[in-house]
C-alpha positions in Angstrom: 49.9 -80.8 4.0 48.2 -77.5 2.9 46.3 -77.7 -0.4 47.1 -74.6 -2.5 45.7 -73.1 -5.7 47.9 -70.5 -7.4 46.4 -68.3 -10.2 49.2 -67.3 -12.6 47.6 -64.2 -14.3 50.4 -63.5 -16.8 47.7 -62.6 -19.4 45.1 -61.3 -17.0 41.9 -63.0 -15.9 38.2 -63.1 -16.9 35.3 -65.1 -15.8 35.3 -67.7 -18.6 39.1 -68.1 -18.4 38.8 -68.8 -14.7 36.2 -71.5 -15.2 38.1 -73.0 -18.1 41.3 -73.2 -16.1 39.6 -74.8 -13.1 37.8 -77.4 -15.3 41.2 -78.1 -17.1 42.7 -78.7 -13.6 40.6 -81.8 -13.3 37.1 -80.8 -12.1 34.7 -83.6 -13.0 32.6 -82.0 -15.8 29.6 -84.3 -15.2 29.4 -83.4 -11.5 30.0 -79.8 -12.4 27.1 -79.9 -14.9 24.8 -81.4 -12.3 25.7 -78.6 -9.8 25.2 -75.8 -12.4 21.8 -77.2 -13.3 20.7 -76.4 -9.8 21.0 -72.7 -10.6 17.8 -73.2 -12.6 18.7 -70.4 -15.0 17.4 -70.6 -18.5 18.4 -68.9 -21.8 21.9 -70.3 -22.4 23.8 -73.4 -23.3 27.5 -74.4 -22.6 30.2 -75.2 -25.1 33.3 -76.7 -23.3 36.1 -77.7 -25.6 39.9 -78.4 -25.5 41.9 -76.4 -28.0 45.5 -75.2 -28.5 46.7 -71.7 -27.8 50.4 -71.0 -28.7 50.9 -74.8 -28.7 49.4 -75.3 -25.2 46.2 -77.2 -24.9 43.6 -75.3 -22.8 39.9 -75.5 -21.9 37.6 -73.0 -23.6 34.5 -72.4 -21.4 31.9 -70.6 -23.6 28.4 -69.5 -22.5 26.2 -69.1 -25.6 22.9 -67.2 -25.1 20.1 -69.0 -26.8 18.5 -65.8 -28.1 21.9 -64.4 -29.3 23.8 -67.2 -31.1 27.2 -65.9 -31.8 27.5 -63.8 -28.5 30.4 -65.3 -26.7 31.1 -65.3 -23.0 33.8 -62.6 -23.2 31.5 -60.1 -24.9 31.1 -57.0 -22.7 27.7 -55.9 -23.8 24.7 -57.9 -25.2 22.2 -55.3 -26.5 19.2 -57.3 -25.5 20.6 -59.1 -22.4 18.4 -58.5 -19.3 19.5 -55.8 -16.9 19.3 -57.0 -13.3 19.9 -55.3 -10.0 21.6 -56.9 -7.0 18.3 -58.1 -5.5 17.4 -59.9 -8.7 20.7 -61.7 -8.7 20.5 -62.5 -5.0 17.0 -64.0 -5.6 18.3 -66.2 -8.5 21.2 -67.6 -6.5 19.4 -67.7 -3.1 16.4 -69.7 -4.6 18.6 -72.2 -6.4 19.4 -75.7 -5.2 23.1 -74.9 -4.8 25.1 -75.7 -1.6 25.2 -72.9 0.9 28.9 -72.4 0.5 28.5 -72.0 -3.3 25.7 -69.5 -2.8 27.8 -67.5 -0.3 30.9 -67.3 -2.5 28.9 -66.4 -5.6 27.1 -63.5 -3.8 30.4 -62.2 -2.4 31.8 -61.9 -5.9 28.6 -60.1 -7.1 28.9 -57.8 -4.1 32.4 -56.8 -5.2 31.0 -56.0 -8.7 28.0 -54.1 -7.3 30.1 -52.0 -4.9 32.5 -51.0 -7.8 29.6 -50.1 -10.1 28.0 -48.0 -7.4 31.2 -46.2 -6.7 32.0 -45.5 -10.4 28.5 -44.3 -11.3 27.9 -42.4 -8.0 24.8 -44.5 -7.1 23.5 -46.6 -4.2 23.8 -50.3 -4.3 20.0 -50.6 -4.7 20.1 -48.3 -7.7 22.6 -50.2 -9.7 21.3 -52.1 -12.7 24.0 -54.4 -14.0 24.7 -54.4 -17.6 27.6 -56.8 -18.3 27.3 -58.5 -14.9 23.5 -58.7 -15.1 23.6 -60.8 -18.3 23.1 -64.5 -18.1 26.7 -65.4 -19.2 28.2 -63.4 -16.3 25.9 -65.1 -13.8 26.9 -68.5 -15.2 30.6 -67.6 -15.2 30.6 -66.5 -11.5 28.5 -69.3 -10.2 30.5 -71.8 -12.2 33.7 -70.5 -10.7 32.2 -70.9 -7.2 31.2 -74.5 -8.0 34.7 -75.4 -9.2 36.3 -73.8 -6.2 33.9 -75.7 -3.9 34.7 -79.0 -5.7 38.5 -78.5 -5.6 38.5 -77.9 -1.8 41.7 -75.9 -1.6 42.9 -74.7 1.8 44.5 -71.5 0.4 44.3 -69.6 -2.8 47.0 -67.2 -4.0 47.4 -65.2 -7.2 50.2 -63.4 -9.1 50.1 -59.7 -9.7 47.6 -59.0 -12.5 48.6 -58.0 -16.0 45.8 -55.6 -16.9 46.6 -54.8 -20.5 46.2 -51.2 -21.9 44.4 -49.1 -24.5 40.7 -48.7 -24.8 37.7 -51.1 -24.4 34.2 -50.8 -25.8 31.4 -51.4 -23.4 27.8 -50.3 -22.7 28.9 -46.8 -21.9 31.1 -46.4 -25.0 34.9 -46.4 -25.2 36.6 -46.6 -21.8 40.3 -46.8 -20.8 41.9 -50.1 -19.7 41.5 -51.1 -17.0 37.8 -50.1 -17.1 36.7 -47.9 -14.2 34.8 -50.6 -12.5 37.7 -53.0 -12.9 40.1 -50.5 -11.5 37.9 -49.8 -8.5 37.8 -53.6 -7.7 41.6 -53.8 -8.0 42.2 -51.2 -5.3 45.0 -52.6 -3.0 45.9 -55.4 -5.5 49.3 -55.3 -7.3 48.8 -54.8 -11.1 51.0 -54.0 -14.1 50.7 -53.8 -17.9 53.0 -55.7 -20.2 52.0 -53.2 -23.0 49.4 -55.5 -24.7 46.8 -53.3 -26.3 43.8 -55.1 -25.0 41.6 -55.5 -21.8 43.2 -58.5 -20.1 41.4 -58.2 -16.7 37.6 -57.9 -16.9 35.4 -56.7 -14.1 34.1 -60.3 -13.6 37.6 -61.7 -13.5 38.8 -59.0 -11.1 35.9 -59.6 -8.7 36.5 -63.4 -8.8 40.2 -63.2 -8.0 39.8 -60.5 -5.4 37.3 -62.6 -3.6 39.3 -65.8 -3.8 42.9 -64.8 -3.3 44.4 -64.5 0.2 47.3 -62.5 -1.3 49.0 -61.6 -4.6 52.5 -62.9 -4.5 55.2 -64.7 -6.5 54.7 -68.4 -6.8 55.2 -69.8 -3.2 57.2 -73.0 -2.5 54.9 -75.8 -3.5 55.0 -79.5 -4.4 53.2 -79.2 -7.8 50.5 -81.8 -8.4 49.1 -80.5 -11.7 48.1 -77.4 -13.7 45.2 -76.2 -15.8 44.8 -73.6 -18.6 41.8 -71.5 -19.4 41.5 -70.4 -23.0 41.3 -66.7 -23.7 39.1 -65.6 -26.6 41.2 -62.8 -28.0 44.2 -63.6 -30.3 47.3 -61.8 -28.9 51.0 -62.0 -29.8 51.5 -63.5 -26.3 49.7 -66.6 -25.0 46.2 -65.5 -23.9 45.8 -68.1 -21.2 45.1 -68.2 -17.5 47.1 -70.9 -15.7 46.1 -72.3 -12.3 48.6 -74.5 -10.4 47.5 -77.0 -7.8 50.0 -78.1 -5.2 50.7 -78.9 -1.6 52.8 -77.1 0.9 54.4 -78.9 3.8 54.6 -77.6 7.3 58.1 -76.4 6.6 56.8 -74.2 3.8 55.1 -71.9 6.2 53.8 -69.1 3.9 56.2 -66.4 5.2 56.9 -63.3 3.3 59.8 -60.8 3.5 58.7 -57.2 3.0 61.6 -54.8 2.1 61.9 -51.2 1.2 64.8 -48.8 1.1 64.6 -45.1 2.2 67.0 -42.2 2.5 64.6 -39.3 3.3 62.7 -40.2 6.5 62.9 -38.7 9.9 64.6 -41.4 12.1 62.4 -40.5 15.0 59.5 -42.3 13.2 61.1 -45.7 13.2 60.5 -46.4 16.8 56.8 -45.7 16.3 56.7 -47.7 13.1 58.4 -50.8 14.7 55.8 -50.9 17.5 52.9 -50.6 15.1 54.2 -53.3 12.8 54.8 -55.7 15.6 51.4 -55.1 17.1 49.8 -55.8 13.8 51.4 -59.2 13.3 55.0 -58.7 12.1 57.2 -61.6 13.2 60.4 -59.5 13.0 61.3 -56.0 12.0 64.8 -54.6 11.5 66.8 -51.9 9.8 70.0 -52.3 7.7 72.3 -49.4 6.8 72.8 -49.2 3.1 74.2 -46.8 0.4 71.6 -45.7 -2.1 71.7 -44.0 -5.5 73.5 -40.7 -5.7 75.8 -42.0 -2.9 73.2 -41.3 -0.3 73.2 -43.2 3.0 69.9 -44.9 3.7 68.2 -47.7 5.5 66.6 -51.0 4.4 63.5 -51.7 6.3 62.8 -55.5 6.5 59.6 -57.0 7.9 59.1 -60.8 8.2 55.4 -61.8 8.3 52.8 -64.4 7.5 51.4 -64.0 4.0 47.9 -63.4 5.4 49.2 -60.3 7.3 51.2 -58.8 4.4 48.5 -56.5 3.0 47.8 -54.8 6.4 51.5 -54.4 7.1 52.1 -52.9 3.6 49.3 -50.4 4.3 51.1 -49.3 7.5 54.4 -49.0 5.7 52.9 -46.9 2.9 51.0 -44.7 5.4 53.8 -44.2 8.0 56.9 -43.9 5.8 58.2 -42.0 2.8 58.6 -45.2 0.6 57.0 -45.5 -2.8 57.1 -49.3 -3.1 57.6 -52.5 -1.1 59.2 -55.7 -2.4 57.8 -59.0 -1.4 59.7 -62.3 -1.3 58.3 -65.7 -0.3 60.7 -67.3 2.3 60.9 -70.4 4.4 62.5 -70.8 7.8 63.4 -73.6 10.3 62.4 -72.9 13.9 63.5 -74.4 17.2 60.8 -75.5 19.5 60.3 -72.8 22.2 58.8 -72.6 25.6 59.0 -70.5 28.8 59.5 -72.0 32.2 59.4 -70.5 35.7 62.3 -71.2 38.1 62.8 -70.2 41.8 66.3 -68.6 41.4 68.5 -67.1 44.1 67.0 -63.7 43.1 63.4 -64.9 43.2 60.9 -66.3 40.7 62.0 -65.7 37.1 61.0 -66.8 33.6 63.5 -68.7 31.5 63.2 -68.9 27.7 64.1 -72.4 26.5 64.6 -73.6 22.9 65.4 -77.0 21.5 64.7 -79.5 18.7 63.2 -82.9 18.7 62.2 -82.4 22.4 65.8 -81.8 23.5 67.0 -78.6 25.1 69.7 -76.7 23.1 69.7 -73.2 24.6 68.1 -71.1 27.3 68.2 -67.5 28.6 66.5 -65.5 31.4 63.6 -63.2 30.3 64.9 -59.6 29.8 62.0 -58.0 31.5 62.5 -60.1 34.6 66.2 -59.2 34.6 65.4 -55.5 34.4 62.8 -55.7 37.2 65.2 -57.5 39.6 68.1 -55.1 38.7 65.9 -52.1 39.6 64.4 -53.7 42.8 67.7 -54.9 44.2 70.1 -52.2 43.0 72.2 -54.6 41.0 73.8 -54.2 37.6 71.7 -55.7 34.8 74.7 -57.7 33.5 75.2 -59.2 36.9 71.6 -60.2 37.3 71.7 -61.8 33.9 74.8 -63.9 34.8 73.4 -65.0 38.2 70.1 -66.1 36.6 71.9 -67.9 33.8 74.0 -69.8 36.4 70.9 -70.7 38.4 69.2 -72.0 35.3 72.3 -74.1 34.5 71.7 -76.1 37.7 68.2 -77.0 36.6 68.5 -77.3 32.8 70.5 -80.2 31.3 71.9 -78.6 28.2 71.4 -80.8 25.1 70.3 -83.8 27.2 67.2 -82.6 29.1 63.6 -82.6 27.8 62.1 -79.4 26.6 59.6 -79.2 29.5 59.4 -77.5 32.8 61.5 -79.7 35.2 
């Protein structure tokens, strides 16, 4: 059974909300505190409380700077907080007593932030001096998230599309649009939307954490739910300002497959052959077209691609690059599969491969390999349909339909 964490970001995500939700999920706070102490970082204290938000009990994770009582962990700029560069942060984490896996994950998250800041400000990584992310509270948020993930030991992490909010946000550089430029840079390639809330719902730290953690951003996959945790958001909104993390297990039958679909009515049909080959080479399990009628009574095609969730992002990039589509729908699906194998038989037309399928170790169906049939037809001057029938009859003398074992006889 695969252990899964699913981040339900209906009200965005921030560093403190992430840690709050993971602690609420059942992380042992005493063990967590012992781990965080190994960071050996001074200048703060923690305040972890359970409180209601829109009638839902959630965990509020608050980092309070000792020199700035009243500065909360969601503040975007502490006027007197130290400005650190990436080397400073690497030294703090690298010299700590944390486990290697926690150090590695923490530094990956900081690298996402550093790369975004460098791109936005047009500087090299070595020239970036962090403001918000260089403050003590942001270091604590990121390392705490890494500790919690390490303790929860999930096999796979997914997230929903991110609700970014809208409007303007005040930071060290003045008023900036939501999402803030660094946040937007981090979110490249990630599905986002705005519910219209006039607030910054996804912070740079939250964006970096979830981009580093999540394998994909999809609707809730089929899970056997074990429990859920809620992280308390500091801002008061009309909607519940919470981050929900769901923990569950996925059986072998729930195999993490996604169906990618897009409809088009304006593409040169010659491109489809090239597109199919590329998608299959890059991991698609199945690709097909369906004739449909689209708006304004235009005939079109529905492109459908079946794939593993881990391959979805790459295949989406191919679809966007090679077709005229403006959007791709994703649906989590499940499928039952027969056991499959290929055996070699010495037929009346020579050695050929036979594809065999069954269930529970018993043969249910079989067929000669198309490429072998085509080769024999060309070599011996026979009709392809006749070659197929001859090989099928030869296989029938060897295979015991529904009664034989699914092995090479």
